[in-house]
C-alpha positions as CSV (number, residue, x, y, z in Angstrom):
1,M,-58.6,-5.3,3.6
2,K,-57.7,-3.1,6.5
3,L,-53.9,-1.2,7.3
4,L,-51.9,-2.7,9.6
5,G,-48.7,-1.6,11.4
6,Y,-46.8,1.6,10.0
7,A,-49.6,1.9,7.2
8,E,-52.4,2.2,9.6
9,L,-50.2,4.8,12.0
10,I,-49.7,7.0,9.0
11,R,-53.3,6.6,8.2
12,R,-54.9,7.4,11.6
13,F,-52.7,10.4,12.6
14,S,-52.5,11.8,9.0
15,L,-48.7,11.5,9.1
16,D,-46.6,13.4,6.0
17,V,-43.8,11.2,5.6
18,L,-42.3,8.9,2.9
19,K,-43.9,6.1,1.9
20,P,-42.6,2.8,3.9
21,T,-41.1,0.2,1.6
22,G,-43.8,-2.1,2.3
23,T,-47.5,-2.3,3.7
24,S,-49.2,-4.9,5.8
25,Y,-52.9,-5.6,5.3
26,L,-55.3,-7.5,7.4
27,L,-57.6,-9.7,5.3
28,E,-61.2,-10.8,6.2
29,R,-60.7,-14.1,4.2
30,G,-57.5,-15.5,3.1
31,H,-54.3,-17.0,4.3
32,R,-51.0,-15.6,4.9
33,R,-48.8,-14.5,1.8
34,S,-46.3,-12.0,0.2
35,Q,-46.2,-10.1,-3.0
36,I,-44.2,-8.0,-4.6
37,T,-46.3,-5.3,-6.7
38,E,-44.1,-2.6,-8.7
39,G,-41.0,-3.4,-6.9
40,R,-42.9,-2.6,-3.5
41,R,-43.5,-5.3,-0.5
42,E,-47.3,-6.3,0.2
43,E,-47.9,-8.5,3.3
44,F,-51.2,-9.8,3.9
45,Y,-52.3,-11.4,7.1
46,P,-55.5,-13.5,8.2
47,S,-57.9,-12.2,10.6
48,R,-56.4,-14.3,13.2
49,D,-53.5,-11.8,13.4
50,N,-55.5,-8.8,14.0
51,P,-53.7,-7.0,16.5
52,G,-56.3,-4.9,17.8
53,P,-58.0,-1.3,17.6
54,A,-55.4,1.1,19.5
55,W,-52.6,2.9,17.9
56,T,-50.5,1.0,20.5
57,D,-51.5,-2.3,19.2
58,H,-50.5,-1.6,15.5
59,L,-47.1,0.3,16.9
60,L,-46.6,-3.3,18.5
61,F,-47.3,-4.9,15.3
62,A,-45.0,-2.8,13.3
63,L,-42.2,-3.1,15.6
64,R,-42.7,-6.9,15.7
65,Q,-43.7,-7.7,11.8
66,E,-42.0,-4.6,9.9
67,G,-38.9,-3.6,11.9
68,V,-37.8,-0.2,12.6
69,N,-38.9,3.1,10.6
70,L,-37.4,5.9,12.3
71,E,-39.5,8.6,10.2
72,V,-42.9,7.3,10.8
73,L,-41.9,6.2,14.5
74,A,-40.9,10.1,15.0
75,A,-43.7,11.3,13.6
76,V,-46.0,9.5,15.4
77,F,-44.4,10.0,18.7
78,R,-44.9,14.0,18.3
79,V,-48.6,13.6,17.6
80,A,-49.8,10.6,19.6
81,P,-51.2,10.7,23.0
82,K,-47.9,10.8,25.6
83,A,-50.0,9.3,28.4
84,E,-51.6,6.1,26.1
85,L,-47.7,5.5,25.2
86,T,-46.6,5.8,28.7
87,A,-49.6,3.6,30.1
88,W,-48.9,0.8,27.2
89,I,-45.1,0.6,28.3
90,R,-45.9,0.4,32.1
91,S,-48.5,-2.6,31.4
92,I,-45.6,-4.5,29.9
93,P,-42.5,-2.7,30.8
94,T,-39.9,-5.9,30.2
95,S,-41.3,-6.4,26.8
96,R,-38.8,-6.4,24.3
97,Y,-41.0,-4.1,21.9
98,A,-42.1,-1.9,24.9
99,R,-38.6,-1.1,25.9
100,L,-37.9,-0.7,21.9
101,A,-40.9,2.1,21.9
102,W,-39.8,3.6,24.8
103,F,-36.1,4.0,24.2
104,L,-36.8,5.2,20.3
105,Y,-39.3,7.9,21.9
106,E,-36.6,9.3,24.3
107,W,-33.9,9.1,21.5
108,L,-35.9,10.2,18.4
109,L,-37.6,13.1,20.8
110,D,-34.6,13.7,23.1
111,S,-37.4,14.1,25.8
112,K,-38.3,11.3,28.6
113,L,-41.1,9.4,29.6
114,R,-42.4,9.9,33.0
115,L,-41.2,6.0,33.8
116,P,-38.7,4.4,36.1
117,D,-35.3,3.1,34.8
118,L,-35.4,-0.7,34.3
119,T,-33.6,-2.4,37.0
120,Q,-33.6,-6.2,35.7
121,G,-34.2,-8.1,32.4
122,N,-31.4,-8.7,29.5
123,Y,-30.4,-6.3,27.3
124,V,-31.6,-6.4,23.9
125,P,-30.4,-4.6,21.0
126,V,-32.4,-1.7,19.1
127,L,-31.9,-3.6,15.8
128,D,-32.0,-6.9,14.8
129,E,-28.3,-7.8,13.2
130,D,-30.0,-10.6,11.5
131,E,-32.2,-8.0,9.6
132,Y,-30.0,-4.4,9.4
133,Y,-26.6,-3.6,9.1
134,V,-25.7,-2.4,12.8
135,L,-22.7,-1.2,14.8
136,P,-21.2,-4.6,16.7
137,Q,-22.0,-5.3,20.1
138,A,-18.4,-5.3,20.8
139,G,-17.5,-2.2,19.2
140,T,-19.4,1.2,19.0
141,A,-22.5,0.0,20.0
142,R,-24.0,1.7,23.3
143,H,-25.6,-0.1,26.2
144,V,-28.4,1.9,27.6
145,R,-29.3,1.3,30.9
146,R,-32.6,3.0,31.5
147,Q,-34.6,0.4,28.8
148,R,-31.5,-2.1,28.9
149,V,-30.9,-1.9,25.5
150,I,-28.0,-2.1,23.1
151,N,-28.3,1.2,21.0
152,N,-26.7,-0.3,17.5
153,L,-27.9,2.3,15.4
154,P,-25.3,3.7,13.0
155,G,-26.2,7.3,13.5
156,T,-27.6,10.1,15.6
157,R,-31.3,11.5,16.0
158,D,-30.2,14.2,13.5
159,Y,-29.2,11.7,10.6
160,C,-29.6,7.6,11.0
161,P,-29.9,6.1,7.5
162,L,-30.8,2.1,7.5
163,V,-29.9,-0.7,5.3
164,R,-31.5,-3.8,5.6
165,R,-30.1,-7.4,5.1
166,T,-32.0,-8.4,2.3
167,A,-31.8,-11.6,0.6
168,E,-29.7,-10.1,-2.4
169,L,-27.4,-8.3,0.1
170,K,-26.8,-11.4,1.9
171,I,-25.9,-13.4,-1.6
172,C,-23.8,-10.4,-2.6
173,E,-21.8,-10.6,1.2
174,A,-21.2,-14.1,0.3
175,L,-19.6,-14.0,-2.8
176,K,-16.5,-12.3,-0.8
177,L,-15.8,-9.8,-3.9
178,D,-12.9,-8.3,-2.3
179,E,-11.1,-12.1,-2.5
180,Q,-12.3,-12.2,-5.8
181,A,-10.3,-9.2,-6.9
182,T,-7.2,-10.0,-5.1
183,A,-7.3,-13.7,-6.5
184,Q,-7.7,-11.8,-9.8
185,V,-5.0,-9.3,-9.4
186,N,-2.5,-11.8,-8.3
187,R,-3.2,-13.5,-12.0
188,F,-0.6,-11.1,-13.1
189,P,2.8,-9.8,-12.6
190,A,3.3,-6.8,-10.2
191,E,4.5,-4.6,-12.7
192,L,1.8,-5.0,-15.1
193,V,-0.9,-4.4,-12.4
194,Y,1.2,-1.4,-11.1
195,R,0.8,0.0,-15.0
196,A,-3.0,-1.2,-15.3
197,T,-3.9,0.6,-12.3
198,Q,-2.5,3.9,-13.6
199,Y,-4.5,3.4,-16.3
200,L,-7.7,2.7,-14.1
201,Y,-7.4,5.8,-11.8
202,L,-7.3,7.8,-15.6
203,K,-10.4,6.1,-16.5
204,E,-12.1,6.3,-13.3
205,T,-11.6,10.0,-13.3
206,K,-12.9,10.4,-16.8
207,S,-16.0,8.3,-16.5
208,S,-16.9,10.1,-13.3
209,Y,-16.8,13.2,-15.1
210,A,-18.6,12.1,-18.1
211,I,-21.4,10.7,-16.1
212,E,-22.2,14.8,-15.3
213,H,-21.6,15.4,-19.1
214,L,-18.4,17.4,-17.8
215,S,-15.4,17.6,-20.1
216,V,-12.2,17.2,-18.0
217,D,-9.0,18.9,-19.2
218,Q,-5.6,17.7,-18.0
219,R,-5.0,19.7,-15.2
220,R,-8.2,18.6,-13.3
221,T,-7.7,15.0,-14.5
222,A,-4.3,15.3,-12.5
223,R,-6.0,16.6,-9.4
224,F,-8.9,13.7,-9.6
225,V,-6.6,11.1,-10.0
226,A,-4.2,12.3,-7.2
227,L,-7.1,12.4,-4.8
228,L,-8.1,8.9,-6.0
229,Q,-4.4,8.0,-5.1
230,Q,-4.9,9.0,-1.5
231,A,-8.2,7.4,-1.2
232,G,-8.4,5.4,2.2
233,G,-5.8,7.6,3.5
234,L,-7.7,10.7,4.4
235,E,-10.1,12.0,7.1
236,C,-12.8,12.3,4.6
237,F,-15.6,12.4,7.4
238,A,-14.3,15.7,9.1
239,K,-15.9,18.8,7.8
240,A,-12.9,20.7,6.9
241,E,-11.2,18.0,4.6
242,L,-14.8,17.5,3.1
243,I,-14.6,21.2,2.0
244,R,-10.8,20.7,1.0
245,L,-11.7,17.8,-1.4
246,Q,-14.4,19.8,-2.9
247,N,-12.0,22.7,-3.6
248,A,-9.7,20.0,-5.1
249,I,-11.9,19.1,-7.8
250,V,-13.8,22.2,-9.0
251,E,-13.0,25.5,-10.9
252,E,-11.4,27.8,-8.4
253,R,-14.2,30.2,-8.4
254,Y,-16.9,27.8,-7.1
255,A,-14.5,26.5,-4.4
256,A,-16.7,26.5,-1.0
257,R,-15.6,27.8,2.1
258,A,-18.4,26.2,3.7
259,F,-21.6,24.0,3.4
260,R,-24.1,25.8,1.5
261,D,-26.2,28.7,3.0
262,F,-28.3,28.7,-0.1
263,Q,-31.4,26.4,-1.8
264,N,-29.9,24.1,-4.5
265,Y,-31.7,21.4,-6.6
266,V,-30.9,19.1,-9.3
267,G,-32.8,19.8,-12.3
268,Q,-32.0,20.6,-16.2
269,S,-32.9,23.7,-18.1
270,L,-35.8,23.2,-20.7
271,G,-35.4,27.0,-21.9
272,P,-35.4,30.5,-20.2
273,A,-37.1,30.3,-17.0
274,R,-38.1,27.0,-17.5
275,E,-36.4,24.6,-15.0
276,L,-37.2,20.1,-14.7
277,V,-36.6,19.5,-11.2
278,H,-35.3,16.1,-10.2
279,Y,-34.5,16.5,-7.2
280,V,-34.5,19.0,-4.2
281,P,-32.2,18.6,-1.3
282,P,-32.6,19.5,2.3
283,K,-32.9,23.2,3.4
284,A,-29.9,25.5,4.0
285,E,-31.0,25.8,7.4
286,D,-31.3,22.1,8.3
287,L,-27.8,21.1,6.6
288,P,-25.7,21.7,9.6
289,A,-27.3,19.1,12.1
290,L,-27.9,16.8,9.0
291,M,-24.4,16.9,7.6
292,D,-23.0,16.6,11.4
293,G,-25.4,13.6,11.9
294,W,-23.9,12.2,8.4
295,L,-20.2,12.5,9.4
296,T,-20.8,10.8,12.9
297,C,-22.8,8.0,11.0
298,C,-19.8,7.3,8.6
299,R,-17.3,7.3,11.3
300,N,-19.2,4.9,13.3
301,M,-19.9,2.8,10.8
302,Q,-16.2,3.0,9.6
303,N,-14.8,2.6,12.8
304,G,-17.4,-0.2,13.8
305,G,-16.3,-2.4,11.1
306,V,-19.6,-2.7,9.2
307,H,-19.3,-4.3,5.8
308,P,-17.3,-1.7,3.2
309,V,-19.9,-1.7,0.6
310,V,-22.6,-0.7,3.2
311,T,-20.3,1.9,4.5
312,A,-19.5,2.7,1.2
313,T,-23.6,3.2,0.3
314,V,-23.9,5.6,3.3
315,A,-21.0,7.6,2.8
316,G,-21.4,8.1,-1.2
317,F,-25.3,8.0,-1.4
318,G,-26.0,9.8,2.1
319,F,-23.6,12.7,1.0
320,V,-25.2,13.2,-2.5
321,F,-28.7,13.2,-0.9
322,L,-27.7,16.1,1.3
323,H,-25.8,17.7,-1.6
324,P,-24.2,20.2,0.6
325,F,-22.2,22.1,-1.9
326,E,-23.0,24.1,-5.1
327,D,-20.8,22.0,-7.5
328,G,-18.9,18.7,-7.1
329,N,-21.4,16.7,-5.5
330,G,-21.8,13.9,-8.0
331,R,-17.8,13.5,-8.0
332,L,-17.3,13.7,-4.3
333,H,-20.1,11.2,-4.2
334,R,-18.5,8.6,-6.1
335,F,-14.9,9.4,-4.6
336,L,-16.5,8.8,-1.1
337,V,-17.1,5.3,-2.2
338,H,-13.5,4.4,-3.3
339,H,-12.3,6.1,0.2
340,V,-14.3,3.7,2.3
341,L,-13.8,0.7,0.0
342,A,-9.9,1.6,0.5
343,A,-10.1,2.3,4.0
344,G,-11.9,-0.8,4.5
345,K,-9.3,-2.8,2.8
346,F,-11.8,-4.4,0.5
347,G,-9.5,-5.5,-2.3
348,P,-5.8,-5.4,-3.1
349,A,-4.0,-2.4,-1.9
350,G,-3.2,0.3,-4.1
351,V,-5.6,-0.9,-7.1
352,V,-8.9,1.3,-7.6
353,F,-11.9,-0.5,-8.9
354,P,-13.4,1.5,-12.2
355,V,-16.8,1.5,-10.5
356,S,-17.7,4.9,-12.3
357,A,-17.1,3.0,-15.4
358,T,-19.2,0.6,-15.1
359,M,-22.3,3.2,-13.8
360,L,-21.5,5.1,-17.2
361,K,-21.8,1.7,-19.0
362,Q,-25.2,1.1,-17.0
363,M,-26.3,4.6,-16.7
364,P,-30.5,3.8,-16.5
365,R,-29.4,1.7,-13.5
366,Y,-27.5,4.4,-11.6
367,D,-30.1,6.8,-12.2
368,T,-32.9,4.4,-11.0
369,A,-30.6,4.1,-7.5
370,L,-31.0,8.0,-7.3
371,E,-34.6,8.0,-8.3
372,V,-36.1,5.8,-5.6
373,Y,-35.0,8.0,-3.1
374,S,-35.4,11.4,-5.2
375,K,-38.7,10.8,-6.1
376,G,-40.2,9.7,-3.2
377,I,-38.6,13.2,-1.7
378,G,-39.9,14.9,-4.6
379,R,-43.8,14.1,-3.7
380,H,-43.6,15.9,-0.4
381,V,-41.2,19.1,-1.4
382,E,-42.9,22.2,-1.9
383,Y,-41.2,24.9,-3.5
384,Q,-41.2,28.1,-5.9
385,M,-38.9,29.4,-8.4
386,D,-38.2,32.7,-9.5
387,D,-37.5,33.9,-13.0
388,H,-33.3,33.8,-12.2
389,G,-33.9,29.8,-11.2
390,N,-33.6,30.7,-7.5
391,M,-35.5,28.1,-5.6
392,Q,-37.4,28.6,-2.3
393,V,-38.7,25.4,-0.2
394,T,-42.0,26.9,1.1
395,N,-42.8,23.9,3.7
396,P,-40.9,21.9,6.5
397,T,-39.0,19.1,4.8
398,V,-36.1,18.4,7.4
399,T,-37.7,14.9,8.5
400,F,-37.7,13.4,5.1
401,Y,-34.0,13.4,4.8
402,R,-33.0,12.1,8.5
403,Y,-33.5,8.5,8.2
404,P,-33.3,7.4,4.7
405,D,-33.7,3.7,3.9
406,L,-30.6,3.3,1.8
407,T,-31.2,-0.7,1.2
408,A,-31.6,-0.3,-2.6
409,Q,-28.7,2.1,-3.2
410,A,-26.5,-0.6,-0.9
411,E,-27.8,-3.3,-3.8
412,A,-27.0,-1.3,-6.6
413,L,-23.7,-0.5,-5.2
414,F,-22.9,-4.1,-4.6
415,G,-24.2,-4.9,-8.3
416,F,-22.0,-1.9,-9.9
417,I,-18.9,-3.6,-8.0
418,R,-19.5,-7.0,-8.8
419,E,-19.5,-6.2,-12.4
420,T,-16.6,-4.0,-12.1
421,I,-14.2,-6.8,-10.3
422,Q,-15.7,-9.5,-12.9
423,T,-15.6,-7.9,-16.0
424,E,-14.2,-3.7,-16.0
425,M,-11.2,-4.8,-14.1
426,V,-10.2,-7.9,-15.3
427,A,-10.7,-6.9,-18.9
428,E,-8.1,-4.2,-18.4
429,L,-5.6,-6.5,-17.0
430,E,-6.1,-9.1,-19.8
431,Y,-5.9,-6.5,-22.5
432,L,-2.7,-5.2,-21.3
433,S,-1.3,-8.5,-20.2
434,A,-2.2,-9.5,-24.1
435,F,-0.5,-6.8,-25.9
436,D,2.8,-6.9,-23.6
437,T,2.7,-10.7,-25.0
438,A,2.0,-9.2,-28.4
439,R,4.7,-6.5,-28.6
440,Q,7.4,-9.1,-27.4
441,Q,6.4,-11.2,-30.1
442,M,6.0,-8.5,-32.5
443,R,9.8,-7.1,-31.8
444,E,10.8,-11.0,-32.6
445,V,9.5,-10.1,-36.1
446,V,11.4,-6.6,-36.1
447,D,13.4,-4.9,-33.1
448,M,11.5,-1.8,-33.5
449,P,11.8,1.3,-31.3
450,D,8.9,1.5,-28.4
451,Q,7.3,4.4,-30.2
452,R,7.5,3.2,-33.7
453,L,6.2,-0.2,-32.2
454,N,3.1,1.5,-30.4
455,L,2.4,3.6,-33.2
456,F,2.0,0.2,-35.1
457,L,-0.1,-1.5,-32.5
458,R,-2.6,1.8,-32.5
459,V,-3.5,1.9,-36.0
460,C,-3.5,-1.9,-36.6
461,L,-6.0,-1.5,-33.8
462,Q,-8.1,1.1,-35.4
463,G,-8.0,-1.2,-38.3
464,K,-9.7,-4.3,-36.1
465,G,-6.3,-6.0,-37.0
466,H,-5.1,-4.7,-40.4
467,L,-3.2,-1.7,-41.6
468,S,-5.2,0.2,-44.3
469,K,-3.5,1.1,-47.3
470,G,-2.5,4.6,-46.1
471,K,-1.9,3.6,-43.1
472,R,1.0,1.1,-44.5
473,E,2.8,3.7,-45.7
474,L,3.6,5.1,-42.4
475,F,5.8,1.9,-41.9
476,A,7.5,2.3,-45.4
477,E,10.5,0.6,-43.5
478,L,8.7,-2.7,-43.2
479,T,8.5,-5.7,-45.8
480,S,4.8,-7.1,-46.5
481,S,6.0,-9.8,-44.9
482,E,6.9,-8.4,-41.6
483,C,3.8,-6.3,-41.6
484,K,1.5,-9.5,-42.2
485,R,3.2,-11.2,-39.6
486,M,2.5,-8.5,-37.3
487,E,-0.9,-7.8,-38.2
488,R,-1.5,-11.9,-37.3
489,I,-0.1,-11.2,-34.2
490,V,-2.5,-8.4,-33.4
491,Q,-5.5,-10.1,-34.6
492,Q,-4.5,-13.0,-32.5
493,A,-4.3,-11.0,-29.4
494,I,-7.6,-9.2,-29.9
495,K,-9.5,-12.7,-31.1
496,H,-10.7,-13.4,-27.4
497,L,-10.5,-10.0,-25.7
498,P,-13.9,-8.3,-24.3
499,P,-14.7,-4.8,-26.1
500,L,-13.1,-2.0,-23.6
501,T,-14.7,1.2,-22.3
502,K,-12.5,4.1,-23.6
503,A,-10.9,6.4,-20.6
C-alpha cells in the first residue's frame, strides 16, 4: 500500500507535525473501504483513484478527500517549492481546491503568491459547513475577493481549532439537550428549582475542586459559587477579565498579574527530583500570540452563533491546553464551559448543569478527552528538567498548539452534558421533590420544628430508612408508633430514587 494525501505529504517532506486523525492508502488490489483501527480512521482506495506522482496531486487529493488540516498545510507550504504551487494554481485558477490552497497559503504564511486576483467565479467557503463547525456566512464569516472564497474559519493564523461534524456530534445536536433540560426543569415548582439550583452551584464547585484532588474551604467555595452565578454575563474572552477570574479562584499569593512568563507542565511527583510529566503546554514566548488567537476565536464563535457546546469545547479545552497560568487552569477550564453554555442560552436561565460532578464520576472518560490531545503533543516536545523541577523546552513547538482538532473533546463534552441533564440534574430535582413531600407527610404525623424534622430525616437516611437504637434516643419526645410511621415515609421516599453524588 502507498500513502495518499496528507500522510504522503508528511512522508515526502519529512514534516514534524501531529499525526492526522486519519490516514489514506492506495491499494494495488482491492476495493474502496474504510475501517477504524485503535480509534484511528483508515481509508483505502483502489488503484483507479491514484491521484498522481506530484506533491500537488496529493495536496489536491487531501483537500478533496480528507478535508482541511491547517497544521500539515502550513508545514507543507513552508518547505514545498513555491514555483510549483504557483504553477499548479495558475493551471486551474477557478478550481475550488486550487483557490482553497491559494487562500490557505497566503492566510497561513501571511505571504502572497505571484498570482493576479480572480475576477470571476462564485464565492466558495473555506470549510464545508456539512463537515465542520464554521462561522456563518450571514454573520462573522468574511468574503475574500482575491481568491473569491468565504473565510469561515473560526480563528486566526495564530490559533484556529477545528471541530468536525462527525456522525456522533450530529446525533448529539439532534437530541436538543437544552430543550430537554428546560422541559425537565419545568416539571417542578419554581421555588423547588431555585433551592435545587443553589445546591447544584455548591455541588459543581466541590466537584470541580475534587477533580484536581483539592480540598476547598467555605471562603473559596463561596467565591467559586459567586463566579458560577455570574456565568454568561461576564466578558470572559478579554485578557484582563480572564486574569481577574484566575485571581478569584486561587490562593492570593498565586494570583497572576499576566499570562505566565515561564514554562509549566502537568505532572505528578514520584519522589525527590522525579517528575512524571503528563503534558507540556506551549512555551512562554509563544503564549501571547496563541492566547490572543484563542480569545479572538472564542469571541468569533460566540458572536457567530456556533453551537454552544462546540463553542464551550473550544473555550474550555482550548484554554486548558494552552495553560496560561501557574494555578487555576483546570477550574477555569470547567468554569468557561458553564459560561459559554449560559451565554448561549443553552438550557433554562439561572440553572447550572453540574457537569464537573459527571466528569468526577467518569474520570477515565474525562482523562481520555484530555489525553487524546496531550499524548500527541508529548511525542513531539523535547525538554530538560533541573533538580528544582524547572522545565526547559529545547525544540520549537508552537506549531503543535496552533491548529488543534478538538472533535474528540466536543464529543466527550456533549456526552458529559447529556448524562448531566438526563441523570445528575434530574436526580437532584426529584430527590428534593421527594423529600419535600416526605417532610409534609411527616409533619402530618408530628408537627415538629424544622430543625428537628431535618435531623430526623438526616439520621434516618444514614440508616437507610431506619433509626438505629442509639439514634432513636435522640427523639425521646416521639412515641414508637410515631417513629415507625415517619420511618415508613422516609423509606417510601428513597425507594425509587437513584443514588446521588455527594456535594
